[in-house]
Each structure stands twice: as structure tokens, then as C-alpha cells.
Steps between C-alpha positions, in 0.01 A plus 500: 500500500194466276149504644229355278124541533278281281132566446228272376224607263204320354132410511324369809537126566787460253726365772720793611485415871551128435801580282654714775441223755683259268790747465531599865323238711282775650136597459456873434123487563510601867136612546241242615264621227769445235565147621129425525409636154820386331569843346747776579343820627797682649863518400721212605875520560770238544849411380717214382861425413609455140756241384760782481450572869316826434199551723197629311183657634174410330161673504173316448230730362123443492369399158135598541393823329342623826842494667702684234550784748668255738711362218617851402609580855767231486660536158720803569866408479467172309812381317325232295159343459363151447183515290309193619253346253307181562550253216138387515363856449764706319503881502208648694385860572720549807794341319474777243436776754791392719726483194393854400566622855849351507572655160381843622714469812809465283598151610754364252572144615291190547363182351176301467405199708239259363362340817281189526685357201433150630125547455502532120634309201827595328320617187283732709808636672651582163183685396485698826865591470446622144200709611700651789787586268260692274355687800849604611593665170615858554540453877815474712437122513482463122817289484492367855516124572174314565557231764266207559439411864297264714533669837326235710740237368808721510554461127685791337579676831876458461471643148327809639771551761768469233313752282480750788868446576588565136307829490645607837852444369444765231375763745715778640564522873268743674621859529420609855644855471158659522242600757318198647138449392276223626137493377299338780281213381418357845474649848421301813569470872695221669438459873806605695665661195258765376448620146652312208488609135612306195589590144760474228784749544499669159800727556786568741559319826350510849706483820376355825450777756456776243209745497257489208196696387161353410402685183277674404449577870753682714515218754843355580610174655818321603593164349514263796598194296528380138418159359587378152366153411423426867853587612606794718724742310677826584446634148241444227594565137319594182334196344426321828169412658514675835308496829555798730407511867428869556502671838277796579206434267184290472422276204228749402774761449656294221221351287557343160608780266732662755854567378779449754797727420762719667364794699451807278623320188175524301221752446134390481319603185149506355599571141724298270645543153488167322534316172193277459459190284151369438448129433264331253161642599148483357458875561692827518589690818386861518686788661440523876395134526496391864727202553663291769875548516720220634860591572733324739253350745275809494155527346338842446234653278616750242390708202691453178568839338603446138740777397518453122163346407139458610479121463745222583437222255569131537870399481621861503758704691487858625624738769253604767455626852339287767318697770469285810225508760749405774871569543766239424878497460673380185776606265605518138518159335250327730248288312126500560176333391168669417166324537141608455273497800215358296538269321798390714756450224857606435513773235867591500798610698826677452794677654534804728684789333483751787370421846459861619406715201294813482168516318545486124285656229348272244625536141803702615751388238807604699391305808401196295842496331661536842318193632573301188869583543480365855368164380840379384701767679769391740507600865691821427228619260232434759690671782548807279127509428405464868736785593352717225142430616582591860736792434249755629556346843883513470510140626784331684667193353337301780158624382574375149611166643166472682300607193681236297510235771877468447798505732652842571845375394370412152321834465813694604699323227235592241482859627875536450469365145215737418692793647802414283269495198376849588143380555455623855628735768598342832595686816639339814388615841513324838568153354204534263509552125227731369404472135332682216480395137670733256193556281268640771802676653564685173129580471521645852807701401306654209209593728726664757693691232171630361374598844822691576485688166136592562603621844766724342236650271266567789767626739785644290667664803520184707805278499291193428287243677595382844691173472318377809163577340591295192632212711188496715265516201663240275702280736286526813429125502860441606683627805673837468851366447390257226290772337800732493714230339241435230460874439877543473510216245221669304677836502815335364299378201307824446547859389448614855735618773484579871605840635451597863260202539288623210441289191521693178569460129870513412441786255283704738600840631297758685394783273379826652270737315604870500247564776632207703857624450396828664348309792816290530727804512286666768506184716877465466552868572299458821742227614852632452804273486674689779205515742313245709198720556289551190185696428161335538346426160167647609682831538703461179191450282244700700471769233508262202187364337645152451321171548622356830495150343752610238726647772483167684587304182810716442601472866462120490711485183778693673478271803503186283802622305687569823541871438299560816500289819192473720573428866148568623181617335601865513880465536650498151869563422708545187722200437823699543384653830386159627829325413706787646306475828554124525870541429540760775306289752709190423823704531393628841415148617831358379688772684296510824347151520147626562259785433191655662215677328624834634848435362352403162290817494801721571719310252248535217372845595149359464195476719442207738233337278720472191798387707287228664364388162856458365610302805194276478577443131848381602345274766268336244786442255710332767765774499441594861351346810295699751588460866268719710569857380818429307597329171804288433636361175405136446 
């Protein structure tokens, strides 16, 4: 079913509230001061039924320039707008500013209502209509109907309803397959019920009883009840005006500007990538100009960092970063308005390109082109870019969903498409999908390959770098299993290989110098293949004037290659002697069912210490199990 939200726009005292009362039978000026002064100060909300049976929500916005901030808090999620112009005054300053705001917010549908048409002559009406048509040139209302109305007499009201019905018929049904987002525009307490918040649900759907988060804070609440157009509902859908009764919070916890969304579905930010459009201004905007940013129902101060210029001229477009003084939540595609603090005028607006970017350098051509590509880029392009920007963190798909403010299901689909296109590496672990973009991944591969080759040059007798050391250094932001999977994927794409848990170049081989060959032969001669008891190296080289460091390097090379086996610090065996001893011990165990240290010593014709070291080696490898003083095969 379709859900339509209509907004009003226009100058103060041009009859917006009176028009809504004629359409709905209700007065949206609820404050005593509004009723006393005859002007709207706060947002007003009501609804009415169209001839087609469709129920439409309608928002009454203040027309006075002092209350633009209130007006902006209520225009998120509008489907169409009625630009209200009094026939006896024509276009006025706030008529033009409201029109510019609606244009900047990307609203595509609407029409013009000439109110108070009964107060002027027909000829005057024709002149006003002609003037309005000229003012609308180049806007989204350029070809829109202009309807003449006398609200107090009810003249033209049926025509307005028919016009709304006609526009609604052309609109697509709301897609609710998204995370729910409700920008709070009102928060209050009802005695006996607690905290109530209202807003227009701009995406997804909200279920009664579900838990939600109050962004940008980390506070959570449970939805106690939902009202849509004064009726209790189990579910609220995108495009509806919604009132939520929230349990577990005070109204102060959810002020205007709060975003209600699923728990953990969004990430607060204080920096935004954006495309900015300036409107017709009497001056230029300099880099780092301090502005008010209005997005959703939030209002924050920000600095505009121009990335490709020093000045933003009137009626121009550029990419920029907005550095916020307070955190908010938003996502790609959200529209915003920018206003000066003094004088208090609208200067522009635009669209969010990336809601959680890193800091960008000014005049960096590559980054500027990247942002410009994101302007018209589809969701897949943006998801790829977000993954690339966060690849150093090896993010999960759920992280990317939160950065983008999208549902995890949608992100998983896009991840699979990007993986098929060869644009990222994805590894699955414990129901999570960890990601890295192919470009930074290949850059990382190059760095690791270079580090390994430099290691070979520095330590030519070593097998290579410890695989664990590489994993810890380059993939330490992930858990060990995920880091190993990413490292394995990198090795598959590289000119590296793993041998005995050492990472080395595929074309690497240990090369001994003549002097080192002599050391090697002496070490091997001291540990014969048919003996378990070798000579101590201190005794072997006691009469040689050889650097002890070089002896150690050769020894470590022999240990790494597997030619020698170290059981303890000073118990080193030749590979053949070690394997022969294990074979004899296993044979004894298979024949007798168990073995003691004494029996092992006699079997091997070795001392107790070496025999114990071999048995303990078998214990650690799960070959045997120790029970008091005996070992049994596992």
C-alpha cells in the first residue's frame, strides 16, 4: 500500500494552516501562542482521506524566516509539496527560500496553490499567476499546475484533493526492504504512557515491541506502542507519519534531531563527503566557512572544506567535506540544507556521498575524481568505495552495512557481486564475512613480498620470515583465524610460499659461503645419524676462531631445514636418528601396550634425559598419553 506525505511551503501569513484546516477539518496550530498570534511557530501534523481512499499525511511548516529551523526539521521524507502563495501578495522572500529548499532536498512532485483568491480581481489573479510562473522557471515546479483556492469558503479544495490523488497514482509503492530510520521532530511525555516521539519514517519498517537505538547516542529503548494517523498499529512503514511510545527512556534522551533506527545499524560520524549546490547568492562562500547543517531533523554546525577550489560561487556545484561539531548519523543519498549563521539565510544544500569517510586532502585529483564518480554511482559503486576506504580495518560485512546505513542482506548481495568481479577478497569465519578491497590488498602483497626479500638479503641462511610474525604485523586487527585466511589468500596471489611455517620467496634457497659450509659440516659431524648423543658445540668449536653468531646462524638454518631436530635447548638430534628413535619407541608401544622411561632408555641405548625428551615430544604431539610413570599410545 502507498503512504503519502505532503508538505506545505510558503511565506508567513499566506494561508498554509487555513488551507490544511479546509482540507482536513483540523487545526495544526496546537500551541496557545500560535493560536493567539495567528502564525505557525512549530511543525503541525495531521491527515486526511483522498477521493481514492488513500490516507495522506500532511505537514504544516512555519512560514516566518525566524522559524526556518523548525520548518527544516519536518521536511525529511516528503513525497510532494504544495507551494502556498497568497494571491494578494504573490511571491515573497520565504516563498523563494522555501522553493529553493525543496529543490535542494530533491523533491520532484508538487503544485502551487494560490490562496485568498477571493480577495482579488480576476485580472490581478492572472498577473500573479504569470509572475509565479516566471519565478518557477528552472525549478521542479516549472510545469506544475497552479490552483486557485479560497480556503475559508472551501472553494477549490476538491480540486486540490484530486490533484494530490493524481500525483499519488503515479508514485511507486514504498520499498520497505531496508533498515528503519525515523528522524525525531517532536519528543514529549504523556501522563501514564511515558515518552512519545514523532517523525516521518524515511526508510524500512518498525515493529511494535522491537528494540531500537537513539542515535547518535548509544541509548536503546523498546517500542511499547505505535500510532499512525491516531490509530494503533503493529507495524509502521516507510512514508508514514509515526508516533512511537518508547519504554526505558526520558523525552530528554530523544530530542529533535535524534534518529531512531535498529540497534547497531548505523555509525555516528563527524565528517561527511558531500556534493554541494549553492543557490543564487549576493556573495561567494570561502573555504572553511562555518555553516549550519540541516539533515533529517538534525541541526549541527559544520565547516565546509572545499576540495577542488578556494571559493564556492553563486549557483555552483562542487564536492567537499563537511566537518561537524557534533556527531550525527546519516547515509549516502541523504539530502541536506546549509545556512549561514549570520545573516540567517539559506546558501545551498546537497547530497551525502559518504557518511563515514576518512579525512581527504584538498586538491587531490584522485580523491576528487573518486567523489565525483560517487555522485551518480549506483549502490554497488558506493559499497565498493566504502570497503576500499576501510580495508585497513579488514571490516565485516555488518560493519559496511552500518557505515552505509543499509541492511546487511543488501550489503551481502553487493559483496557477492563485487567478489565475482574480482574487486575484493572475502573470507567467511563464524557466520561473519570479512572483507578487503583488491587494490589495497595487492598493495599489501607488494609490501610483504618486498619485506620478505629484504629479510632474505639480511639473513641468507634463514628459511624466511615467521608466518606468525607476518600475520601479527599485517593482519593483527583481525582474529588469528581470519588473519591466517587473509594471509593464505595473499600467498596464493603472490610469489611467496610457506615452508615449515616460514614465509619465503618461491625462488629462494639457502646459500652457504665456503666458511659456512665448513661450519655446517662440523655441526653435522657432531650429530651423527646413527647416534642420539652428540657433541656439545662449545666443545666442537672451542679451538676455532669463529664468530659465535655465525655458528648460531648456520645451526638455525639446519634446524629450520629439518636436518637437525631440537628437543630442548641443548638436545639436538640428526633427523635420521630422531626418526629412527620414534619408530623404535612406537614399535615397542604397539607390541607391549606401554613404556616406562627406564624401558625407553634401554631400548634406545641413550641416557635418561634424552629418552625423557623424546617421550615428552610424543606426549606433546598427541602420540602418547602419560599416566603416572608410564606412557600409552593415544
